[in-house]
Steps between C-alpha positions, in 0.01 A plus 500: 500500500634844413542754776266796487636772277436696182746368244547726200473385137808559284512838324381484138473758221213745544182407311258737333200634694174308503163671525403331828581569862603264778205374704728486804649851509362692201835540322495515118589160355780431252416257221741204505326244276237480227359236265206569269231670714669398827755705694653535847618801697751517786466735798849652544420583861372173649588243233147375432425400140148529358361335187282674243297224339322687221162394640581128482351277768569148623221248557558407863161336538554194278868462404615583850246262655590201280876554537470485879279190483777315315761580766295465820726255686827677414356839600394379846847351561659820369304710750602269784866554411451877487322502838780296658752763391320811620700691767184630673235236591147582385220552751121484485278661378660483156398656167622346172454737204496324162420157643478318166350157565578498872838325471660732756215433742560125465870556577431695820543337842161386636506766773489780238232364267182576704585871522604540135317735263549469124471760224493377139375702198450198271138382505602153379756466779254618767239253378757219509606580859139510619419172323817303574618647832183645651663845516331824399756751370440873455538657152694806624633673811205738526254213547688334790285499812613752763435234764814319379727804546760599601728228363817381672645378168440579133655305212530588130652217297588627149216752511633854545673515160167442324276765660441841332621704801723310745541792743121543528462129577768517769331801662170309501670202662668725761159620625392138552803385702590486867794707618793262516345268241696340217452570129668241274543573129651261247562637152726443197837677486493730195798741504593729213745252351210263423350775281836541328494126424139528378604775257730251328193286426307785334571376142319172573234667720572284806609770745164541665478123561828521691356788705152346555338803334206580489415291809769675709443873543764588760851353507685482832842449651551449876612864522208655309236291679635600840484868396139457385410332830652789695298749290180304577549503879697181560837430660686238295649239732687252280528356151618170354547330163258211444437233237209476257248218461672225297400477134258222412657209303315590181663848506862384540571522127257777408504880487447528877822307567699716256373825654562366850859414405549845347379669819733284710797594283422874510376525860654209695205528741145489362289615796527647848292556814483822699351499853375828647300634795257797515651819641312601815 
């Protein structure tokens, strides 16, 4: 596990200005990558990178649902490994935002399950959890019953990079947490050098696949996520590199395996977890 600290990205040539502004601090973004109608801008102040998707959308309701169904067993085991490595034990009541098909809930110790609340925007996933697990999940944070608050722990597993405004979501979560509670965020590691690598793929139009665009809207490093957390009223406590869910056998020789290998070569570490606590 890395010690807490804000490690800087290597200095790179200045990029041209983008039209957008950072959702974390309001600084004008600098465009660092583009491909067809897609582009990405870097905040020179806090290091966050934001995608412009040209209005494209990803179908999370069906593709996302069926992909998770195929990897149910490996995802539960993956969450158990992640939980075993957390430096700050989770407490009840717990809120899991972006619960998918409930795999994280199944990985939780029995003592934490009765007090867990799930938020999941996919209607197909919510229907599956109610049918298969007897769990009723909420479609968004606003609909969570106030009787369940405040939460001692909140988890976001590969969620924050996909929401339209990550700072707004963090502020919402802050108002629903106990002082001294633990917020755990896992997200992909997407530094500027990954966008440099993606630019090399522009002639074959594969850069956005490497970057997970348009599904990913905000691209984090441990440093930039900790700065965003501080801006949203959290005190970052620690961060650590973590593994991803293993690829399914059918994907070992497909495009997913090639992109995964490319990310490993460019990044060394694919994902990380930051743990934070609300500032009193």
